[in-house]
DRENDO-1510 file (C-alpha; in Angstrom, 1 decimal, always signed):
<recs>
REC; n; res; u; v; w
REC; 1; MET; +0.0; +0.0; +0.0 .
REC; 2; GLN; +1.6; +3.2; -1.1 .
REC; 3; LEU; +1.0; +5.9; +1.4 .
REC; 4; ARG; +2.2; +9.5; +1.4 .
REC; 5; HIS; +1.0; +12.6; +3.2 .
REC; 6; GLN; +2.1; +15.8; +1.5 .
REC; 7; CYS; +0.6; +19.2; +1.2 .
REC; 8; LEU; +2.0; +20.1; -2.1 .
REC; 9; ASN; +2.0; +17.9; -5.2 .
REC; 10; GLY; +2.6; +18.5; -8.9 .
REC; 11; ALA; +0.7; +15.7; -10.5 .
REC; 12; SER; -1.4; +16.3; -13.6 .
REC; 13; LYS; -5.1; +16.7; -12.8 .
REC; 14; PRO; -8.2; +18.2; -14.4 .
REC; 15; ALA; -8.4; +22.0; -14.1 .
REC; 16; ASN; -11.1; +22.2; -11.3 .
REC; 17; ARG; -9.4; +19.4; -9.3 .
REC; 18; ARG; -6.0; +21.2; -9.7 .
REC; 19; LEU; -7.4; +24.5; -8.5 .
REC; 20; SER; -9.0; +22.8; -5.5 .
REC; 21; LEU; -5.8; +21.1; -4.5 .
REC; 22; ALA; -3.8; +24.3; -5.1 .
REC; 23; LEU; -6.0; +26.2; -2.8 .
REC; 24; GLY; -5.6; +23.5; -0.2 .
REC; 25; ALA; -1.9; +23.6; -0.6 .
REC; 26; VAL; -1.8; +27.3; -0.1 .
REC; 27; TRP; -3.8; +27.0; +3.1 .
REC; 28; CYS; -1.7; +24.1; +4.2 .
REC; 29; GLY; +1.5; +26.1; +3.6 .
REC; 30; PHE; +0.2; +29.2; +5.4 .
REC; 31; VAL; -0.9; +27.3; +8.5 .
REC; 32; MET; +2.3; +25.2; +8.6 .
REC; 33; TYR; +4.3; +28.4; +8.3 .
REC; 34; ALA; +2.5; +30.1; +11.1 .
REC; 35; PHE; +2.4; +26.9; +13.3 .
REC; 36; PRO; +5.4; +24.8; +12.1 .
REC; 37; MET; +5.4; +21.2; +13.0 .
REC; 38; THR; +8.8; +20.7; +14.4 .
REC; 39; SER; +9.5; +17.6; +16.5 .
REC; 40; HIS; +11.3; +19.6; +19.2 .
REC; 41; ALA; +8.9; +22.5; +19.6 .
REC; 42; THR; +5.5; +20.8; +19.0 .
REC; 43; GLU; +3.7; +18.6; +21.4 .
REC; 44; GLU; +3.7; +14.9; +20.7 .
REC; 45; PRO; +1.8; +11.9; +22.2 .
REC; 46; ASP; +3.7; +10.5; +25.2 .
REC; 47; TYR; +5.6; +7.3; +24.6 .
REC; 48; GLN; +8.5; +5.2; +26.0 .
REC; 49; VAL; +11.0; +3.3; +23.9 .
REC; 50; VAL; +10.8; -0.3; +25.2 .
REC; 51; GLN; +13.1; -2.0; +22.7 .
REC; 52; LYS; +15.6; -1.2; +19.9 .
REC; 53; LEU; +15.8; -3.3; +16.8 .
REC; 54; GLY; +18.9; -1.7; +15.2 .
REC; 55; ASP; +17.7; +1.7; +14.0 .
REC; 56; ILE; +14.0; +0.7; +14.7 .
REC; 57; GLU; +12.3; +1.6; +17.9 .
REC; 58; VAL; +9.5; -0.3; +19.6 .
REC; 59; ARG; +7.5; +2.3; +21.4 .
REC; 60; GLN; +4.7; +2.1; +24.0 .
REC; 61; TYR; +2.3; +5.0; +23.5 .
REC; 62; GLN; +0.0; +6.3; +26.1 .
REC; 63; ALA; -3.6; +7.0; +25.3 .
REC; 64; TYR; -4.3; +10.1; +23.2 .
REC; 65; ALA; -7.2; +11.6; +21.1 .
REC; 66; VAL; -7.3; +12.5; +17.5 .
REC; 67; ALA; -9.5; +14.5; +15.1 .
REC; 68; GLU; -9.7; +12.5; +11.8 .
REC; 69; VAL; -11.2; +12.6; +8.4 .
REC; 70; VAL; -11.4; +10.0; +5.7 .
REC; 71; VAL; -10.7; +11.3; +2.2 .
REC; 72; THR; -10.5; +9.6; -1.2 .
REC; 73; GLY; -7.2; +8.7; -2.8 .
REC; 74; PRO; -4.8; +8.6; -4.4 .
REC; 75; ALA; -2.4; +8.8; -1.4 .
REC; 76; SER; -0.5; +11.7; -2.9 .
REC; 77; GLU; -3.6; +13.9; -2.7 .
REC; 78; ALA; -5.0; +12.8; +0.6 .
REC; 79; GLY; -3.0; +15.3; +2.7 .
REC; 80; SER; -3.9; +18.2; +0.6 .
REC; 81; ALA; -7.6; +17.3; +0.8 .
REC; 82; ALA; -7.6; +16.6; +4.5 .
REC; 83; PHE; -5.4; +19.3; +5.9 .
REC; 84; PRO; -7.7; +22.3; +5.5 .
REC; 85; ILE; -10.6; +20.4; +7.0 .
REC; 86; LEU; -8.7; +19.4; +10.1 .
REC; 87; ALA; -6.8; +22.6; +10.4 .
REC; 88; GLY; -10.1; +24.5; +10.4 .
REC; 89; TYR; -11.3; +22.4; +13.4 .
REC; 90; ILE; -8.0; +23.0; +15.3 .
REC; 91; PHE; -8.1; +26.7; +14.7 .
REC; 92; GLY; -11.6; +27.3; +15.9 .
REC; 93; LYS; -14.1; +25.9; +13.4 .
REC; 94; ASN; -16.0; +24.1; +16.2 .
REC; 95; LYS; -18.8; +24.7; +18.6 .
REC; 96; GLY; -17.6; +27.3; +21.1 .
REC; 97; GLU; -14.9; +28.5; +18.6 .
REC; 98; ARG; -12.2; +27.0; +20.8 .
REC; 99; LYS; -8.7; +27.0; +19.4 .
REC; 100; LEU; -6.4; +24.1; +20.1 .
REC; 101; SER; -2.6; +23.8; +20.1 .
REC; 102; MET; -0.9; +22.4; +17.0 .
REC; 103; THR; +0.6; +19.0; +17.6 .
REC; 104; ALA; +2.7; +16.4; +15.8 .
REC; 105; PRO; +2.7; +14.1; +14.0 .
REC; 106; VAL; +0.0; +14.3; +11.3 .
REC; 107; THR; -0.7; +10.6; +10.5 .
REC; 108; GLN; -2.2; +8.9; +7.5 .
REC; 109; MET; -3.2; +5.4; +6.8 .
REC; 110; ALA; -5.2; +3.5; +4.2 .
REC; 111; GLU; -8.9; +3.1; +4.9 .
REC; 112; PRO; -10.2; -0.1; +3.1 .
REC; 113; VAL; -13.5; +0.3; +1.3 .
REC; 114; LYS; -16.4; -1.9; +2.5 .
REC; 115; MET; -18.3; -3.2; -0.5 .
REC; 116; GLU; -21.7; -4.8; -0.7 .
REC; 117; MET; -22.2; -8.3; -2.1 .
REC; 118; THR; -23.2; -8.2; -5.8 .
REC; 119; ALA; -24.2; -10.8; -8.4 .
REC; 120; PRO; -22.5; -12.3; -10.2 .
REC; 121; VAL; -19.5; -12.6; -7.9 .
REC; 122; THR; -17.0; -10.5; -9.8 .
REC; 123; GLN; -16.0; -8.3; -6.8 .
REC; 124; ALA; -12.5; -6.9; -6.0 .
REC; 125; VAL; -11.6; -5.1; -2.9 .
REC; 126; ALA; -9.6; -1.9; -3.4 .
REC; 127; PRO; -8.5; +0.9; -1.1 .
REC; 128; GLY; -11.5; +3.3; -0.6 .
REC; 129; GLY; -9.6; +6.2; +0.9 .
REC; 130; PHE; -7.2; +7.4; +3.5 .
REC; 131; ARG; -7.7; +8.2; +7.2 .
REC; 132; VAL; -5.8; +11.4; +8.1 .
REC; 133; GLN; -5.5; +12.3; +11.8 .
REC; 134; PHE; -4.4; +15.3; +13.8 .
REC; 135; VAL; -3.3; +14.4; +17.3 .
REC; 136; LEU; -5.1; +16.5; +19.9 .
REC; 137; PRO; -3.3; +18.2; +22.8 .
REC; 138; LYS; -2.6; +16.4; +26.1 .
REC; 139; GLY; -5.6; +16.4; +28.3 .
REC; 140; VAL; -8.1; +16.6; +25.4 .
REC; 141; THR; -10.4; +13.6; +25.0 .
REC; 142; THR; -13.5; +12.9; +23.1 .
REC; 143; ALA; -15.4; +13.7; +26.3 .
REC; 144; ASN; -14.1; +17.3; +26.6 .
REC; 145; ALA; -13.0; +18.2; +23.0 .
REC; 146; PRO; -15.0; +20.8; +21.2 .
REC; 147; GLU; -17.6; +19.4; +18.8 .
REC; 148; PRO; -16.7; +19.8; +15.2 .
REC; 149; LEU; -18.9; +21.9; +13.0 .
REC; 150; ASP; -17.8; +19.9; +9.9 .
REC; 151; PRO; -19.7; +16.5; +9.8 .
REC; 152; ARG; -16.8; +14.9; +8.0 .
REC; 153; ILE; -14.6; +15.2; +11.1 .
REC; 154; THR; -14.7; +12.4; +13.7 .
REC; 155; LEU; -13.1; +12.5; +17.2 .
REC; 156; ARG; -11.5; +9.3; +18.4 .
REC; 157; ASP; -9.8; +8.2; +21.6 .
REC; 158; ILE; -6.7; +6.1; +20.8 .
REC; 159; ALA; -6.0; +3.4; +23.3 .
REC; 160; PRO; -2.5; +2.7; +24.6 .
REC; 161; SER; -0.6; +0.8; +22.0 .
REC; 162; ARG; +2.8; -0.7; +21.1 .
REC; 163; VAL; +4.2; +0.2; +17.7 .
REC; 164; ALA; +7.4; -0.5; +15.8 .
REC; 165; VAL; +8.7; +2.7; +14.2 .
REC; 166; ILE; +11.3; +3.4; +11.6 .
REC; 167; ARG; +12.4; +7.0; +11.3 .
REC; 168; TYR; +14.1; +8.6; +8.3 .
REC; 169; SER; +14.6; +11.9; +6.5 .
REC; 170; GLY; +14.5; +12.7; +2.8 .
REC; 171; PHE; +11.9; +13.4; +0.2 .
REC; 172; TRP; +8.2; +12.4; +0.5 .
REC; 173; SER; +8.3; +9.9; -2.3 .
REC; 174; ASP; +6.7; +6.5; -2.8 .
REC; 175; ALA; +10.2; +5.0; -3.4 .
REC; 176; ASN; +11.5; +6.3; -0.1 .
REC; 177; TYR; +8.4; +5.2; +1.8 .
REC; 178; GLN; +8.4; +1.7; +0.3 .
REC; 179; ASN; +12.1; +1.2; +1.0 .
REC; 180; HIS; +11.8; +2.0; +4.7 .
REC; 181; LEU; +8.5; +0.1; +5.0 .
REC; 182; GLU; +10.2; -3.0; +3.7 .
REC; 183; LYS; +13.1; -2.6; +6.2 .
REC; 184; LEU; +10.6; -2.1; +9.0 .
REC; 185; GLN; +8.5; -5.2; +8.1 .
REC; 186; VAL; +11.6; -7.4; +7.8 .
REC; 187; ALA; +12.9; -6.3; +11.2 .
REC; 188; VAL; +9.5; -6.8; +12.9 .
REC; 189; GLY; +9.2; -10.3; +11.4 .
REC; 190; ALA; +12.7; -11.2; +12.4 .
REC; 191; ALA; +12.1; -10.1; +16.0 .
REC; 192; GLY; +9.0; -12.4; +16.2 .
REC; 193; PHE; +6.4; -9.6; +16.3 .
REC; 194; SER; +3.1; -9.7; +14.4 .
REC; 195; ALA; +1.9; -6.4; +12.9 .
REC; 196; VAL; -1.8; -5.6; +12.7 .
REC; 197; GLY; -3.7; -3.0; +10.6 .
REC; 198; GLU; -2.4; -0.8; +7.9 .
REC; 199; PRO; +1.0; +0.9; +8.1 .
REC; 200; VAL; +0.8; +4.5; +9.4 .
REC; 201; TYR; +2.7; +7.3; +7.8 .
REC; 202; SER; +3.6; +10.0; +10.3 .
REC; 203; ARG; +5.0; +13.4; +9.2 .
REC; 204; TYR; +6.4; +16.0; +11.6 .
REC; 205; ASN; +7.5; +18.9; +9.3 .
REC; 206; ALA; +6.2; +21.6; +7.1 .
REC; 207; PRO; +6.5; +21.3; +3.3 .
REC; 208; PHE; +9.2; +23.9; +3.1 .
REC; 209; THR; +11.5; +22.1; +5.5 .
REC; 210; PRO; +14.7; +21.0; +3.7 .
REC; 211; TRP; +14.5; +17.4; +2.7 .
REC; 212; PHE; +17.6; +16.5; +4.8 .
REC; 213; LEU; +16.0; +17.9; +8.0 .
REC; 214; ARG; +12.6; +16.2; +7.6 .
REC; 215; ARG; +11.4; +13.7; +10.2 .
REC; 216; ASN; +9.3; +11.0; +8.6 .
REC; 217; GLU; +8.2; +7.9; +10.4 .
REC; 218; ILE; +6.3; +4.7; +9.5 .
REC; 219; TRP; +4.5; +2.9; +12.3 .
REC; 220; LEU; +3.4; -0.7; +12.5 .
REC; 221; HIS; +1.0; -1.6; +15.4 .
REC; 222; LEU; +2.1; -4.8; +17.1 .
REC; 223; ALA; -0.3; -7.6; +18.1 .
REC; 224; ASN; +2.1; -9.4; +20.3 .
REC; 225; THR; +5.5; -9.3; +22.0 .
REC; 226; PRO; +8.0; -12.2; +21.8 .
</recs>
């Protein structure tokens, strides 16, 4: 599954689609410029590193809450489509007009489509979209978070979880992603872990951050420990 979360992309698209994405990219860039997602200055979910597998970390995350939206693919366009929706909620587009602090990372994962049975049986399951999440600040849960005005946004409490994480810098490209995902999957299998769910792509930096300073991560949630 090829996953990317980027605010700017230059793929060829129909004119109206291209305009929509361009406006989303401008909004994305403006917000990220004003509230840069840097791993040292921006709040992150609490976790502990419980094991090292070479350059891969096994982390135990505490519970946290997210605001999320599911958008259609392809993966390269999901971030541009989702960011203005979620940023609007964070910066006051909610009941009470409450503004929340910017946090990191912004995560993205595939959301499989659920298809109805048809006749004849010529059915093929394909990715139906991408779930993009903003982590909410510490102390904010679904019980006390402001209610979104946009019905596309869902609030979710994330239970404590153990994840294997590979961290890397460089360009937001499918090749870079696939290369590091393969390394992560091999290390997880060799250590006797079982991964569950879709890989999660986590990005911590704004689009204008130089490629060699970017912090990118791929997470695999673990079902067991050896």
